[in-house]
C-alpha positions in Angstrom: 17.6 11.6 -15.1 14.4 12.2 -13.4 11.8 10.2 -12.1 9.9 7.7 -15.0 6.1 8.4 -14.5 5.4 5.7 -17.0 3.5 3.1 -14.5 0.6 5.8 -13.8 0.2 6.7 -17.2 -0.4 3.0 -18.4 -1.9 1.0 -15.2 -5.6 2.5 -14.2 -5.3 0.3 -11.2 -1.9 1.7 -10.1 -2.7 5.0 -10.4 -5.7 4.5 -7.8 -3.5 2.2 -5.2 -0.5 5.1 -5.5 -3.2 8.3 -4.6 -5.2 6.2 -2.3 -2.1 4.8 -0.3 -0.4 8.9 -0.8 -3.3 10.1 1.3 -3.3 7.7 4.0 -0.5 7.1 4.3 0.1 11.0 5.6 -2.5 10.1 8.5 -0.5 6.8 9.2 2.5 8.2 9.5 0.9 10.5 12.0 0.4 7.7 13.9 3.2 6.1 14.0 5.2 9.2 15.3 2.7 9.6 18.1 3.0 6.3 19.1 6.8 6.5 20.7 6.0 10.1 21.1 2.8 9.6 23.5 4.7 6.1 25.3 7.8 8.8 26.1 5.3 10.9 27.4 4.0 8.5 29.5 6.8 6.8 30.6 10.2 8.8 29.7 11.9 5.5 29.2 13.7 5.4 25.8 13.2 1.4 26.7 9.5 1.5 26.5 9.7 3.1 23.5 12.1 0.8 22.2 10.0 -2.0 23.9 7.1 -1.0 20.6 9.2 -3.1 18.2 9.0 -5.8 20.0 5.2 -5.5 20.3 4.8 -5.1 16.4 7.5 -7.7 16.0 6.0 -11.0 16.8 2.4 -10.6 15.1 4.1 -9.2 12.2 6.9 -11.8 11.8 4.0 -14.9 12.2 1.3 -13.5 9.9 3.5 -12.3 6.9 4.3 -15.9 6.4 0.3 -16.5 6.5 -0.2 -13.2 4.4 2.2 -14.7 1.7 0.2 -17.8 1.7 -2.3 -16.1 0.9 -1.5 -13.9 -1.5 -0.8 -16.4 -3.9 -3.7 -18.5 -3.2 -6.5 -15.9 -2.3 -8.0 -12.5 -4.8 -5.1 -10.1 -3.5 -7.8 -7.0 -3.7 -9.8 -8.8 -1.0 -6.8 -9.0 1.0 -6.2 -5.3 0.9 -10.1 -4.1 1.4 -10.4 -6.7 4.8 -7.1 -5.9 6.3 -7.5 -1.8 5.4 -10.7 -2.2 7.6 -9.2 -3.7 10.2 -6.2 -0.8 10.4 -9.2 1.4 10.4 -10.6 -0.4 13.7 -6.9 0.0 15.3 -6.7 3.7 14.8 -10.2 4.2 16.1 -9.3 2.0 19.6 -5.7 4.5 19.6 -7.8 7.7 19.3 -10.4 6.5 22.3 -7.3 5.5 24.0 -6.0 9.4 23.7 -9.5 10.7 24.6 -9.1 9.1 28.0 -8.3 10.9 31.3 -5.2 8.9 31.8 -4.2 6.8 28.5 -3.5 3.8 28.9 0.3 2.2 28.3 -0.9 -1.4 27.5 -3.2 -0.5 24.7 -0.2 1.5 23.0 1.5 -2.0 22.7 -2.0 -3.8 21.9 -2.7 -1.5 18.8 0.4 -1.6 17.5 0.9 -5.2 17.3 -2.7 -6.0 16.1 -1.8 -3.0 13.4 1.5 -4.9 12.3 -0.1 -7.9 12.3 -2.8 -6.6 9.8 0.4 -5.2 8.2 1.9 -8.9 8.1 -1.2 -9.8 6.6 -1.8 -7.0 3.6 1.5 -6.1 2.3 2.6 -9.4 0.4 -0.5 -9.2 -1.0 0.4 -5.4 -1.7 3.4 -6.6 -2.9 2.5 -9.7 -5.0 -0.1 -7.5 -6.9 2.2 -4.9 -8.7 3.6 -7.1 -11.3 -0.1 -7.8 -12.2 -0.9 -5.1 -13.0 2.2 -3.4 -14.1 4.6 -4.2 -16.9 7.7 -5.8 -15.4 10.1 -3.5 -17.3 8.5 -0.8 -15.1 9.6 -2.4 -11.8 12.5 0.4 -11.0 10.3 2.9 -12.4 7.5 1.5 -10.1 10.2 1.4 -6.9 11.2 4.7 -7.1 7.3 5.8 -7.9 6.3 3.9 -4.4 9.5 5.3 -2.4 8.2 9.2 -3.1 4.8 7.9 -2.2 6.2 6.9 0.9 8.5 9.5 1.5 5.9 12.7 0.6 4.2 11.4 4.2 7.2 10.4 5.6 8.4 14.1 5.2 5.3 16.6 6.0 2.8 13.9 8.4 6.1 13.8 11.1 6.8 17.3 11.4 3.2 18.3 11.6 2.7 15.6 13.9 5.1 17.2 16.0 3.5 20.0 16.5 -0.3 18.7 16.8 1.3 16.5 19.6 3.5 18.9 21.8 0.9 21.4 21.1 -2.4 20.2 21.2 -2.0 16.4 22.0 -2.2 12.7 20.8 -6.1 12.9 19.5 -5.7 15.6 16.8 -3.4 12.9 15.0 -4.7 9.5 15.2 -7.7 11.8 14.3 -6.4 12.9 11.0 -5.0 9.3 10.8 -8.7 8.2 10.6 -10.3 10.1 8.3 -6.9 9.5 5.6 -8.1 5.5 5.8 -10.8 6.8 3.6 -8.9 7.0 0.7 -6.5 3.7 0.7 -10.5 2.3 1.5 -12.0 3.9 -1.9 -9.2 3.1 -3.3 -9.0 -0.8 -2.9 -13.3 -1.1 -3.7 -12.1 0.6 -7.2 -9.4 -1.4 -8.5 -10.2 -4.5 -10.2 -10.2 -8.1 -9.3 -6.8 -9.9 -8.9 -7.6 -13.9 -9.0 -5.0 -16.0 -8.1 -3.8 -18.6 -11.1 -5.7 -21.7 -11.5 -3.3 -23.8 -10.5 -1.9 -21.6 -7.5 -0.7 -23.5 -4.4 -3.6 -23.8 -1.9 -2.5 -21.9 1.4 -0.7 -24.5 4.0 2.7 -24.8 5.6 4.0 -26.7 3.0 3.5 -24.1 0.8 5.0 -21.5 3.2 8.2 -23.9 3.2 8.4 -24.3 -0.5 8.1 -20.5 -0.7 10.8 -20.2 2.2 13.3 -23.0 0.0 12.9 -21.1 -3.0 14.7 -18.0 -1.3 17.0 -19.8 0.2 18.3 -21.3 -2.8 18.8 -17.7 -4.6 21.8 -16.1 -3.1 21.0 -13.0 -4.7 17.5 -13.0 -2.8 19.4 -13.9 0.5 21.6 -10.7 -0.1 18.9 -8.0 -0.2 17.2 -9.7 3.2 20.5 -9.8 4.8 21.8 -6.8 4.0 18.8 -4.8 4.7 18.2 -6.7 7.9 22.2 -5.8 9.3 21.4 -2.3 8.7 18.6 -1.8 10.0 18.5 -3.6 13.4 21.9 -2.1 14.0 21.7 1.2 12.7 17.7 2.7 13.0 17.9 4.8 15.8 14.2 6.1 15.3 12.9 4.8 18.8 15.7 8.0 20.4 14.1 10.4 18.4 11.9 11.3 21.2 15.0 11.7 23.8 17.0 13.6 21.3 14.4 15.8 20.4 14.7 16.7 24.4 17.2 18.3 24.0 16.7 20.7 21.2 12.5 21.3 21.8 9.9 18.7 21.7 8.5 19.9 18.4 11.7 18.9 16.8 10.9 15.6 17.1 9.2 16.1 13.9 12.0 16.7 11.7 14.1 14.2 13.0 11.6 11.7 11.5 10.9 13.3 8.5 14.9 14.0 7.7 15.2 10.5 6.8 12.3 10.7 4.7 13.7 13.9 2.9 17.1 12.1 1.7 14.8 9.1 0.2 12.6 11.7 -1.4 15.9 13.0 -3.6 17.0 9.9 -4.0 13.7 9.0 -5.5 13.6 11.9 -7.9 16.7 11.6 -9.2 16.5 7.9 -9.7 15.7 7.7 -13.4 20.0 6.7 -13.9 18.8 3.6 -11.5 17.4 1.3 -15.0 20.9 1.4 -16.2 22.8 0.0 -13.1 22.7 -4.1 -13.7 24.7 -4.9 -11.0 21.8 -4.5 -8.6 23.9 -7.0 -5.5 26.8 -4.5 -5.7 24.5 -1.4 -5.5 22.6 -2.2 -2.6 26.2 -3.5 -0.7 27.8 -0.1 -1.6 24.2 2.0 -0.1 24.1 0.0 3.0 27.8 0.7 4.1 27.2 4.1 3.0 23.7 4.4 5.7 26.1 3.2 8.4 28.1 6.0 8.1 25.6 8.2 7.5 24.5 7.0 10.9 27.8 7.4 12.5 28.0 11.2 11.8 24.5 11.8 12.5 25.7 10.0 16.2 28.4 12.5 16.3 26.8 15.7 15.3 26.2 18.3 17.6 23.6 20.7 16.8 20.3 19.8 15.3 20.6 21.2 11.8 24.1 18.9 11.2 21.7 16.0 13.0 19.2 16.5 10.3 22.0 16.4 7.2 23.2 13.4 8.1 20.3 11.8 8.7 19.0 13.1 5.2 22.0 11.4 3.7 21.3 8.0 5.4 17.7 8.5 4.0 19.6 8.5 0.8 21.9 6.0 0.4 18.4 3.7 1.8 16.5 4.3 -0.7 19.1 4.1 -3.6 19.3 0.5 -1.7 15.5 0.2 -1.7 15.1 0.8 -5.2 17.6 -2.1 -6.3 15.8 -4.7 -3.7 13.0 -3.9 -5.2 13.9 -4.3 -8.7 15.7 -7.3 -7.9 12.0 -9.1 -6.0 9.6 -7.8 -8.8 11.9 -8.5 -11.7 13.1 -11.8 -11.0 10.2 -13.9 -8.7 8.2 -16.1 -10.6 5.1 -15.6 -10.3 3.4 -18.5 -8.5 5.5 -17.7 -5.7 5.4 -13.7 -5.5 3.4 -13.7 -2.7 4.8 -16.0 -0.5 8.5 -14.6 -1.2 6.7 -11.2 -0.4 5.7 -12.2 3.1 9.9 -13.0 2.9 10.7 -9.5 1.7 8.2 -7.7 4.7 10.3 -9.8 7.1 13.3 -8.7 5.9 12.5 -5.2 5.8 10.5 -5.0 8.9 12.6 -7.2 11.1 15.8 -5.3 10.7 13.7 -1.6 12.2 11.8 -3.2 14.7 14.0 -5.5 16.7 16.5 -2.5 15.6 14.3 0.4 17.3 14.3 -2.3 20.4 18.3 -2.8 20.3 19.0 1.3 19.9 16.2 1.9 23.4 18.2 -0.9 25.3 21.8 0.5 24.4 20.9 3.7 25.2 19.2 2.7 28.6 21.9 1.3 30.0 24.8 3.1 28.0 24.2 6.7 26.1 21.7 7.4 23.5 24.9 9.1 21.0 27.2 5.4 22.0 23.8 3.5 20.7 23.8 5.8 17.6 27.5 5.6 16.9 27.9 1.9 18.1 24.9 0.7 15.8 26.7 2.5 12.5 30.3 0.8 13.2 28.6 -3.0 13.3 26.5 -1.7 10.5 29.7 -1.6 8.4 31.4 -4.4 9.5 28.0 -6.4 9.0 28.0 -5.0 5.4 31.5 -6.4 4.4 30.9 -9.6 6.0 28.0 -10.2 4.4 29.7 -9.0 0.8 32.4 -11.8 1.9 30.1 -14.5 2.4 27.5 -14.0 -0.9 29.9 -13.5 -3.6 27.1 -14.2 -6.2 25.0 -11.5 -4.6 27.8 -9.4 -5.2 28.0 -10.7 -9.0 24.3 -10.9 -9.8 23.3 -9.1 -13.2 19.4 -7.7 -13.2 19.6 -9.1 -16.7 20.1 -12.5 -16.1 17.8 -12.6 -13.5 14.8 -11.6 -16.2 16.2 -14.5 -18.0 15.9 -16.6 -15.3 12.3 -15.7 -14.8 11.2 -16.3 -18.1 13.0 -19.6 -17.7 11.3 -21.3 -15.0 8.1 -20.0 -15.6 8.5 -21.4 -19.1 9.5 -24.8 -17.4 6.6 -24.9 -15.1 3.9 -24.1 -18.1 5.3 -27.3 -19.6 5.1 -29.3 -17.0 1.6 -28.5 -16.2 0.5 -29.2 -19.8 1.9 -31.9 -19.9 0.0 -33.2 -16.9 
């Protein structure tokens, strides 16, 4: 069954965000691809490329908790506006650095760190805003649409970026990214205000702890976090793409970046069946294991087209996992916790790739690129099996029961507030 377009039809604000982010992300993916390529060109080191992930991880990890608390306590539209402006400035700095006779490596590290920190502040507000502007029964459709928005940019932009950076230099790609920010800035200025609930917890260390304790209390939420961290920590090969592309021709790096997104786009476009699946935990576990298997075959591939095929398969299974993880989050987390748990979600789905890129670069530095990829896929599968055994409630989780639980928890909270 093809994708459900209902959220775009019924929600004006979601349409603005969807198309604004669609254009802006096309440019952002250029910078995402060009930064590691530029780093590899300047240093010829997979280790230095891998360390980009560490530079991104630390500010993202710290600020995602703060961003989650703010998302529950302030106008989420305001958070989107401020962080979009900040990311635009960071891209301008990357452009300026690339125009220097000798671009500075430290500027690349600082910029990716600031950009990741701003994303940590922004993403919880973005995720927490969605259930306020689209009815909950359409969350599977929203997850699929968001994946398509992401993957359209993730397919076309890296291919174009690969040719641009090898033929014309990094500055052209950064300039395109800067221009496309106009679309997202316009979108966040046009959407309606999304003020916090009158009884919202004020941002504080205690409110962050409350959100964290709630996440730990639900095994089905823990499963979504841990399964994805495991899969991305061991199975993420992106930091190795510049080195791999050196054997196939420099411009092929764009195809490597795009292949995962091609598979994910196919999964999103054919995701209509997902709304009939209620065993979300089991679906996530199976998809994560298949991601690991596809990464192993990618490591074993000896020609570019076979490598691209298995990367595409990996992307397909990763998107299936992502659709069900986002469905669990958006359908079952009470509104008053949505921002704080969106911060935890962001940490879960970015910790793996960021640290995974560092892990891949380190293993490749001391052993080989092929060893790094294959061992990562094997560890992904083993880790998924261990987590499945340790989280039996996650495997048994039924989305219909999750919806009922959310309704009950919100009713109990409303009754308690009414009594007080």
